[in-house]
C-alpha positions in Angstrom: -7.8 -5.6 5.0 -10.0 -6.0 1.9 -9.1 -6.8 -1.6 -9.6 -3.2 -2.8 -7.3 -1.8 -0.2 -4.6 -4.3 -1.2 -5.1 -3.5 -4.8 -5.0 0.3 -4.1 -1.7 0.0 -2.2 -0.1 -2.1 -4.9 -1.1 0.3 -7.7 0.2 3.2 -5.7 3.5 1.4 -5.1 4.3 1.2 -8.8 5.0 5.0 -8.8 7.5 4.7 -5.9 11.2 4.4 -5.8 12.8 2.6 -2.9 16.5 2.6 -1.9 17.8 -0.7 -0.6 21.1 -0.7 1.4 22.7 -3.7 3.1 24.6 -7.0 2.8 24.2 -8.7 -0.5 24.7 -12.4 -1.0 24.7 -15.1 -3.6 22.3 -17.9 -3.0 23.4 -21.0 -4.9 21.1 -24.0 -5.1 22.6 -27.3 -6.2 19.8 -29.6 -7.2 20.3 -33.3 -7.4 18.9 -36.8 -6.8 19.7 -39.0 -3.9 19.4 -42.8 -4.6 22.1 -44.3 -2.4 24.3 -43.9 0.6 28.0 -43.4 0.2 30.2 -46.5 0.8 32.8 -44.1 2.3 30.7 -42.8 5.1 27.0 -42.9 6.2 26.0 -39.9 4.1 23.7 -39.6 1.0 25.3 -39.3 -2.4 23.8 -36.4 -4.4 23.8 -36.9 -8.1 24.1 -33.3 -9.5 21.3 -32.3 -12.0 21.4 -28.5 -12.2 22.6 -25.4 -10.3 20.6 -22.2 -9.8 21.8 -18.8 -8.7 19.7 -16.2 -6.9 20.3 -12.9 -5.2 20.2 -13.2 -1.4 20.2 -10.8 1.6 19.4 -7.2 0.5 19.5 -8.5 -3.1 16.4 -10.6 -2.4 14.7 -7.7 -0.8 15.4 -5.5 -3.9 14.2 -8.3 -6.2 10.9 -8.6 -4.3 10.4 -4.9 -4.4 10.9 -5.0 -8.2 8.5 -7.9 -8.5 5.9 -5.8 -6.8 6.4 -3.1 -9.4 8.5 -0.7 -7.3 11.5 1.0 -8.9 14.4 -0.2 -6.8 17.9 1.1 -6.3 20.4 -1.3 -4.6 23.6 -0.3 -2.9 26.0 -2.9 -1.4 29.6 -4.2 -1.1 31.1 -7.2 -3.0 34.7 -8.5 -3.3 36.8 -8.7 -6.4 36.1 -12.4 -6.8 34.0 -14.9 -8.8 31.0 -14.6 -6.4 31.0 -10.8 -6.8 31.0 -11.1 -10.5 28.1 -13.5 -10.5 26.2 -11.1 -8.2 26.9 -8.4 -10.8 25.6 -10.5 -13.6 22.4 -11.3 -11.8 21.8 -7.6 -11.1 22.4 -6.7 -14.7 19.7 -9.2 -15.7 17.2 -8.1 -13.1 14.5 -5.8 -14.5 13.5 -3.0 -12.2 16.6 -3.1 -10.0 19.3 -0.5 -10.5 22.3 -2.2 -8.7 25.4 -0.3 -7.7 28.1 -2.6 -6.1 31.1 -1.1 -4.4 34.1 -3.4 -4.8 36.3 -3.8 -1.7 39.6 -5.5 -2.5 40.3 -8.5 -0.3 36.7 -8.8 0.7 35.1 -12.3 0.3 31.7 -11.9 -1.3 29.2 -13.9 0.7 28.0 -17.1 -1.0 25.5 -19.7 0.5 25.4 -23.0 -1.2 22.4 -25.2 -0.5 22.3 -28.9 -1.6 18.7 -29.9 -2.5 17.0 -33.1 -3.3 13.3 -33.6 -3.9 12.7 -30.1 -2.7 14.4 -30.7 0.6 17.7 -29.0 1.7 20.3 -31.6 2.7 23.0 -29.1 3.8 24.1 -25.5 3.5 27.7 -24.5 2.9 28.6 -20.9 3.7 31.5 -19.0 2.1 32.2 -15.9 4.1 35.1 -14.3 5.9 34.3 -11.6 8.4 35.9 -8.4 7.4 35.1 -4.8 8.3 34.6 -2.1 5.6 37.9 -0.4 4.9 38.1 3.4 4.6 38.1 3.4 0.8 35.0 1.3 0.5 33.1 3.2 3.2 34.0 6.5 1.5 32.9 5.2 -1.9 29.6 4.0 -0.3 29.0 7.4 1.3 29.6 9.2 -2.0 27.3 6.7 -3.8 24.5 7.4 -1.3 24.4 11.0 -2.2 23.3 10.1 -5.7 21.1 7.2 -4.6 18.8 9.2 -2.5 17.4 11.2 -5.5 13.7 10.5 -5.9 13.6 7.9 -3.1 10.2 7.5 -1.4 11.5 5.0 1.2 14.8 3.6 2.5 15.1 -0.1 3.3 18.1 -1.3 5.3 18.9 -5.1 5.4 21.5 -5.6 8.1 23.0 -9.1 8.1 25.9 -8.0 10.3 28.4 -8.7 7.6 30.1 -5.3 7.9 28.1 -3.1 5.5 26.0 -1.1 7.9 28.6 0.9 9.8 27.8 3.8 12.2 28.7 6.3 9.5 26.5 4.6 6.9 23.6 4.4 9.3 24.0 8.1 10.3 24.0 9.2 6.6 20.8 7.1 5.9 19.0 8.6 8.9 20.0 12.1 7.8 18.7 11.4 4.3 15.4 10.1 5.7 14.9 13.3 7.6 16.1 15.6 4.8 13.8 14.0 2.2 11.0 13.2 4.6 10.8 9.5 3.7 10.3 6.5 5.9 13.3 4.3 6.8 12.9 0.6 7.7 15.5 -1.7 9.2 15.8 -5.5 9.3 18.1 -5.7 12.3 20.9 -8.0 13.4 22.4 -8.2 16.9 21.2 -7.2 20.4 21.6 -3.5 20.1 18.7 -1.8 18.3 19.7 1.7 19.6 22.5 1.8 17.0 19.9 2.3 14.3 18.6 5.5 15.8 15.2 7.1 15.3 14.1 5.0 12.3 10.5 4.6 11.4 10.3 0.8 11.7 12.5 -2.0 12.9 11.5 -5.5 11.9 13.1 -8.4 13.9 11.8 -11.9 13.9 10.6 -13.6 17.1 14.0 -15.2 17.8 15.8 -11.9 17.3 13.3 -10.0 19.5 13.9 -12.6 22.2 17.7 -12.0 21.9 17.3 -8.2 22.0 15.1 -8.2 25.1 16.1 -11.4 26.9 12.4 -12.3 27.1 10.3 -15.1 25.8 8.3 -14.5 22.5 6.1 -17.6 22.2 2.6 -16.4 23.0 0.8 -13.2 22.1 1.2 -12.0 25.7 4.9 -12.7 25.8 5.4 -10.9 22.5 3.5 -7.9 23.8 5.8 -7.6 26.8 8.9 -8.1 24.6 7.7 -5.4 22.2 7.2 -2.9 25.1 10.7 -3.7 26.4 12.3 -3.4 22.9 10.6 0.0 22.5 12.3 1.1 25.7 15.7 0.0 24.4 15.4 1.9 21.1 14.3 5.2 19.6 12.4 3.8 16.7 8.8 4.8 16.0 7.5 1.3 15.5 8.6 -2.3 15.9 7.1 -5.2 13.9 8.0 -8.8 14.8 7.5 -11.6 12.3 6.4 -14.8 14.0 6.4 -17.5 11.3 3.2 -19.6 11.5 1.9 -17.3 14.2 1.7 -14.3 11.9 3.1 -11.0 13.1 2.7 -8.4 15.8 3.6 -4.7 15.9 3.8 -1.8 18.3 3.7 1.9 17.4 5.3 4.1 20.0 2.6 5.4 22.3 0.1 2.8 21.1 -1.0 -0.7 22.0 0.4 -4.0 20.5 -1.5 -5.4 17.5 -1.5 -9.1 16.4 -2.2 -10.4 12.9 -2.6 -14.1 12.3 -2.4 -15.1 8.7 -4.1 -18.0 7.0 -2.1 -21.3 7.3 -0.1 -22.2 4.2 2.0 -25.1 3.2 5.7 -24.3 4.0 8.3 -25.5 1.5 11.2 -23.2 2.1 11.6 -20.3 4.5 14.7 -19.0 2.8 14.3 -15.3 2.2 10.8 -15.0 3.7 12.0 -12.2 5.9 13.3 -10.3 2.9 9.9 -10.7 1.2 8.2 -9.4 4.3 10.5 -6.4 4.5 10.0 -5.6 0.8 6.2 -5.6 1.1 6.5 -3.3 4.1 8.8 -1.0 2.2 6.5 -1.0 -0.8 3.4 -0.1 1.2 5.0 2.5 3.4 6.6 4.2 0.4 3.1 4.5 -1.0 1.9 6.2 2.2 0.0 3.3 3.6 -0.5 3.1 7.4 1.4 0.4 9.2 -1.6 -1.8 9.8 -2.2 -2.0 6.0 1.5 -2.5 5.3 1.6 -5.3 7.9 -1.3 -7.1 6.3 0.3 -6.9 2.9 3.6 -8.1 4.4 1.8 -11.1 6.0 0.2 -12.1 2.7 3.4 -11.8 0.7 5.6 -13.8 3.2 2.9 -16.4 3.3 3.2 -16.9 -0.5 7.1 -16.8 -0.3 7.3 -19.8 2.1 5.3 -21.8 -0.4 8.1 -21.5 -3.0 11.5 -23.1 -3.2 14.5 -20.9 -2.8 14.8 -17.2 -2.3 11.9 -16.5 -4.7 10.2 -13.2 -5.4 6.5 -12.6 -4.9 4.5 -10.6 -7.5 1.6 -8.3 -7.2 -0.5 -10.6 -9.4 0.1 -13.5 -7.0 -1.0 -11.4 -4.0 -4.2 -10.2 -5.8 -5.0 -13.7 -7.0 -5.4 -14.7 -3.3 -8.4 -12.3 -2.9 -10.8 -15.2 -2.4 -8.6 -17.9 -0.9 -10.5 -17.5 2.4 -13.7 -18.7 0.8 -13.8 -22.4 1.4 -16.2 -24.9 -0.3 -17.3 -27.8 1.8 -15.0 -30.0 -0.4 -11.9 -27.9 0.6 -13.0 -27.1 4.1 -12.4 -30.4 5.7 -9.0 -30.9 4.2 -8.1 -27.4 5.4 -9.3 -28.3 8.9 -7.3 -31.5 8.8 -4.1 -29.6 7.8 -4.7 -27.1 10.6 -5.3 -29.7 13.2 -2.2 -31.6 12.1 -0.1 -28.6 13.1 -1.8 -28.4 16.5 -4.1 -25.5 15.9 -7.5 -25.3 17.6 -10.5 -24.6 15.5 -13.1 -21.9 16.4 -16.4 -21.4 14.7 -19.0 -18.7 14.7 -21.8 -17.9 12.2 -24.3 -15.3 11.0 -25.6 -13.3 8.1 -23.1 -10.4 8.5 -25.2 -8.4 6.1 -23.9 -5.0 7.2 -20.8 -5.4 9.3 -20.9 -3.3 12.5 -18.8 -3.0 15.8 -20.8 -5.8 17.4 -19.8 -8.2 14.7 -16.2 -7.2 14.9 -16.2 -7.7 18.7 -17.5 -11.3 18.3 -15.0 -12.1 15.6 -12.0 -10.6 17.3 -12.7 -12.2 20.6 -13.4 -15.5 19.0 -10.0 -15.3 17.2 -8.2 -14.5 20.4 -9.4 -17.8 21.9 -8.5 -20.2 19.0 -5.8 -21.0 16.5 -7.9 -20.7 13.4 -11.4 -19.2 13.1 -14.0 -20.4 10.6 -17.1 -18.3 9.9 -20.3 -20.0 8.7 -22.0 -17.5 6.5 -25.7 -17.7 5.6 -26.1 -17.8 1.8 -28.4 -15.3 0.1 -31.1 -18.0 0.0 -30.7 -18.6 3.7 -30.8 -14.9 4.6 -33.9 -14.3 2.5 -35.7 -17.2 4.2 -34.8 -15.8 7.6 -35.1 -12.1 7.1 -37.6 -11.8 4.2 -37.6 -10.0 0.8 -35.1 -7.2 0.4 -32.5 -9.0 2.4 -29.6 -9.5 2.2 -28.6 -5.9 1.3 -25.2 -7.3 0.2 -24.8 -10.5 -1.7 -23.0 -13.5 -0.4 -19.8 -12.9 -2.3 -19.6 -9.3 -1.1 -20.3 -10.3 2.5 -17.7 -13.2 2.3 -15.1 -10.8 0.9 -15.6 -8.3 3.7 -15.2 -11.1 6.3 -12.3 -12.6 4.5 -10.5 -9.2 4.6 -10.5 -9.2 8.4 -7.3 -10.5 10.1 -9.5 -12.3 12.7 -11.0 -14.6 10.0 -9.1 -17.5 8.6 -11.9 -19.0 6.4 -15.5 -18.5 5.4 -17.9 -21.2 4.3 -21.4 -20.6 3.0 -24.5 -22.7 4.0 -28.0 -22.7 2.6 -29.9 -24.1 5.6 -31.6 -21.8 8.2 -29.0 -22.9 10.9 -25.4 -24.1 10.8 -26.3 -27.3 12.7 -24.9 -29.7 9.9 -21.7 -27.6 9.5 -21.0 -27.7 13.2 -21.5 -31.4 13.5 -19.1 -32.0 10.6 -16.5 -29.4 11.6 -16.5 -30.4 15.2 -15.0 -27.1 16.4 -13.0 -26.8 19.6 -14.7 -23.5 20.3 -18.2 -22.2 19.4 -18.7 -18.4 19.8 -21.9 -16.3 19.6 -23.0 -12.8 20.6 -24.7 -11.8 23.8 -28.2 -11.9 22.3 -27.9 -15.7 22.7 -28.0 -17.9 25.7 -26.3 -21.3 26.0 -29.6 -23.2 25.4 -30.5 -21.1 22.3 -27.1 -21.5 20.5 -27.4 -24.0 17.7 -24.8 -26.7 18.1 -23.8 -25.8 21.6 -24.7 -29.1 23.2 -23.0 -31.1 20.5 -19.8 -29.1 20.8 -19.7 -29.5 24.6 -20.4 -33.3 24.2 -17.4 -33.5 21.8 -15.2 -31.9 24.5 -15.3 -28.4 23.1 -16.4 -25.1 24.7 -18.9 -22.4 24.0 -18.2 -18.7 24.6 -20.8 -15.9 24.6 -19.5 -12.4 23.7 -21.3 -9.5 25.4 -23.3 -7.2 23.1 -22.1 -3.9 21.8 -25.2 -1.7 22.6 -26.9 0.2 19.8 -25.5 -1.9 17.0 -27.6 -4.3 14.8 -28.0 -4.8 11.1 -31.8 -4.6 11.3 -31.7 -1.3 13.2 -29.2 0.1 10.8 -31.4 -0.7 7.8 -34.5 0.7 9.6 -32.6 4.0 10.4 -31.6 4.3 6.7 -35.2 3.9 5.6 -36.4 6.6 8.0 -33.8 9.1 7.0 
């Protein structure tokens, strides 16, 4: 998905109103410094420096929606305790979130305390006592829902299995979705997806999908099989599974599984990344975006979230600022390659002018990506294209061509080169896989022999007949 598509979705989302329903929590971060081991037991001594409070669970989802500019209404349950009061104060101070907390007497508001030193979590302490919704609280919630639906363009359900999402609550949400013709998304918990009914989207993570289906979810093929099985076990219209560093995959009922692999990022804290992913999906679907576009936005947003400490929100500005992060200079390229290899990812490489992108290009890129962990595209600079193709070329300048390539889920990085061939790049990158289209043979592919000598492999993708940039330009001149 390109920059303009992302921008369009985010602009449209500003006019939307999303209702968030689910289990709210208080995330407490106790920051300190560790400089010694306790004399009482072999444990670190944390010298307290400061304490931060953040909204967790559905509260984090609502905060992320608000950070994306979406008007958000939040409905949940708290107890009549200190934690519930802190949650209320955080909501009062959160711009863009209209929070309505139902108080259930005797309920213990959920609080998760994380002890942190030098950015690393040392321990998590959970305060929660399992307790079902009582009749009074459920009745109050159902009544509050009648008002909360007004003007909603999407409904997001964050189920942490803490008692909030009862059968009656879920039935009312489904009915509202149908009555108001708005999408309803669920972040599920537990093995039984059927209890959510015919929602528009269910979003488990890979571990949850494995629990639901009893199947492995490590590779793309395993995830595909698990998605098909999960679809059989539910009545949802679509299932999207988040897969941490492997990106995400989704299946629309009656369709084929789709995989999206995001650019690798430094991971500092995965707390709340699923909430961020759900918020981005809700924002995009509320704005009428198709699932593939919503999924791409979700992947970008969650990638930013894991680079932050705590249950942090992601803004539209942060997402848009990444529009060119795929374009690597030679200075940044080799550090990026080192980081990717350090995490066990294989490196694929292909190259070309990509002046006018056509199905043949897409086939090469998609097949290349399916055979490697990260795909680098060597892109002929404007100077290089002009030397190869003559005056009048390229039709699109190098930045425009790089942005088009960078917007494709198959491409993890683009690097420009001025020479006629990418020989020098290939020798420096040392890819595990070199891919070219079917108009080449092994002995005419630049760098093929070097890659093979280094222990890599070369793959040739069959041509898509009738598609070439030169032919397209010629036809346009004749018309």
